[in-house]
LOKEZA-630292 format. One record per atom (N, C-alpha, C, O): residue in one letter; x, y, z. Coordinates in steps of 0.2 Angstrom, whole numbers, plus 2048, in hexadecimal, padded with zeros to 3 digits. Example, Ala and Ser with C-alpha at 12.3 -4.5 7.8 and 13.67 -1.06 7.14 Angstrom:
LOKEZA-630292
a8427E4827/a83E7EA827/a8427F0827/a8477EF82A/s8407F5823/s8447FB824/s840800827/s843806828/
end
This chain:
LOKEZA-630292
m7CA7FC833/m7CC80282E/m7C9808831/m7CB80E82F/g7C4808836/g7C180E839/g7C681283C/g7C681883C/g7CB80F840/g7D1813843/g7D581683E/g7D781C83F/v7D6813838/v7DA816833/v7D681D830/v7D982282F/l7D081C82F/l7CC82182C/l7CC827831/l7CC82D82F/a7CB825838/a7CB82A83D/a7D282E83D/a7D283483E/a7D782A83C/a7DE82E83C/a7DE832836/a7E1838836/c7DC830830/c7DC83482A/c7D883A82B/c7DA83F829/r7D283A82E/r7CE83F82F/r7D2844834/r7D284A832/w7D5842839/w7D884683D/w7DE84A83A/w7DF85083A/t7E2846836/t7E8848832/t7E684E82D/t7E985382D/l7E084C829/l7DE851824/l7DC857828/l7DD85D825/n7D885782D/n7D685D831/n7DC861833/n7DC867833/e7E185D835/e7E7861837/e7EB864831/e7EE869832/y7EA86282B/y7ED865826/y7E8869821/y7EA86A81B/g7E386C824/g7DF871821/g7D886F81F/g7D587481C/a7D686981F/a7CF86781D/a7CB869823/a7C9865827/k7C986F824/k7C587282A/k7BE871829/k7BB87182E/t7BB870823/t7B486F823/t7B2868821/t7B786481F/k7AC866822/k7AA85F821/k7AB85E81A/k7AD858818/y7A9863815/y7AA86280E/y7B186180C/y7B385C808/a7B586580F/a7BD86580D/a7C085E80F/a7C485B80C/l7BD85C815/l7C0856818/l7BD850814/l7C184B812/m7B7850811/m7B584B80D/m7B884A806/m7BA845804/e7BA850804/e7BE8517FD/e7C584E7FE/e7C784A7FA/a7C8850804/a7CF84E805/a7CF846806/a7D3843804/l7CA84480A/l7C983C80B/l7C8839805/l7CB833804/k7C483B800/k7C38387F9/k7CA8377F6/k7CC8327F3/s7CE83D7F6/s7D583D7F3/s7D98377F7/s7DD8347F3/v7D98377FD/v7DD832801/v7DB82B7FF/v7DF8277FD/e7D482A7FE/e7D28237FD/e7D48227F5/e7D581C7F4/a7D48267F1/a7D68257EA/a7DD8237EA/a7DF81F7E6/d7E18277EE/d7E88257EE/d7E981E7F1/d7ED81A7EE/i7E681C7F6/i7E68157F9/i7E48107F4/i7E880B7F3/e7DF8127F0/e7DD80D7EB/e7E280C7E6/e7E48067E3/g7E58117E4/g7EB8117DF/g7F180D7E1/g7F38097DE/y7F380E7E8/y7F880A7EB/y7F68037EB/y7FB7FF7EA/m7F08017ED/m7EE7FA7ED/m7EE7F77E6/m7F07F17E6/s7EC7FB7E1/s7EB7F87DB/s7F37F77D8/s7F47F17D5/e7F77FB7DA/e7FE7FB7D7/e8017F57DB/e8057F17D8/r8007F47E1/r8037EE7E5/r8007E87E3/r8047E37E2/i7FA7E77E1/i7F77E17DF/i7FA7DF7D8/i7FB7D97D7/a7FB7E47D4/a7FE7E37CD/a8057E07CE/a8077DC7CB/i8097E37D3/i8107E17D4/i80F7DA7D7/i8147D67D5/d80B7D97DB/d80A7D27DF/d8097CD7D9/d80C7C77D9/k8047CE7D5/k8037C97CF/k8097C87CB/k80A7C37C9/s80C7CE7C9/s8127CD7C5/s8187C97C9/s81B7C47C6/e8187CA7CF/e81D7C67D3/e81B7BE7D3/e81F7BA7D3/d8147BD7D4/d8127B67D4/d8137B37CE/d8157AD7CE/a8127B67C8/a8147B47C1/a81B7B27C1/a81D7AD7BE/r81F7B67C3/r8277B67C3/r8297B07C7/r82E7AC7C5/y8277B07CE/y82A7AC7D3/y8267A67D5/y8287A17D8/g81F7A67D3/g81B7A17D5/g8167A47DB/g8197A87DF/e8107A17DB/e80C7A47E0/e80D7A27E7/e80C7A57EC/k81179C7E8/k81379A7EF/k81879D7F2/k81A79C7F8/m81C7A17EE/m8227A57F1/m81F7AB7F5/m81C7B07F1/a8207AC7FB/a81D7B17FF/a8227B7800/a8217BC803/g8297B67FE/g82E7BB7FE/g8327BB805/g8367BF806/q8317B6809/q8357B580F/q83C7B280D/q8407B3812/g83D7AF808/g8437AC806/g8487B1804/g8477B6802/l84F7AF804/l8547B3802/l8547B37FA/l8527AE7F7/p8567B97F7/p8567B97F0/p85C7B47ED/p8617B37F1/m85B7B27E7/m8607AD7E5/m8677B07E5/m86C7AC7E7/k8687B67E3/k86F7B97E3/k8727B87EA/k8787B77EB/v86E7BA7EF/v8707B97F6/v8727B27F8/v8777B17FB/k86D7AE7F6/k86F7A67F8/k8757A47F5/k8797A17F8/q8767A67EE/q87C7A47EB/q8837A77EE/q8887A47EF/a8827AD7F0/a8887B17F4/a8897AD7FA/a88F7AD7FC/l8847AB7FE/l8857A8804/l8897A1803/l88C79F808/e88779E7FE/e88A7977FD/e8917977FB/e8947927FB/k89479D7F8/k89B79D7F6/k89F79D7FC/k8A579E7FB/
end
């Protein structure tokens, strides 16, 4: 994750976070966004596990596609 943080720091600096304080504030915002995305993804994953079963990893074809191929 160190490489990701380094890339974020470089990107934030390129977009106007020129001081250490501004960079830290921008990084907090990025980290909060990432936390939100991860929380959302976990909730979606749990919902899908409840709907399709925990063993389904999503590599299979959807039922509608399987049925269309069988016709």
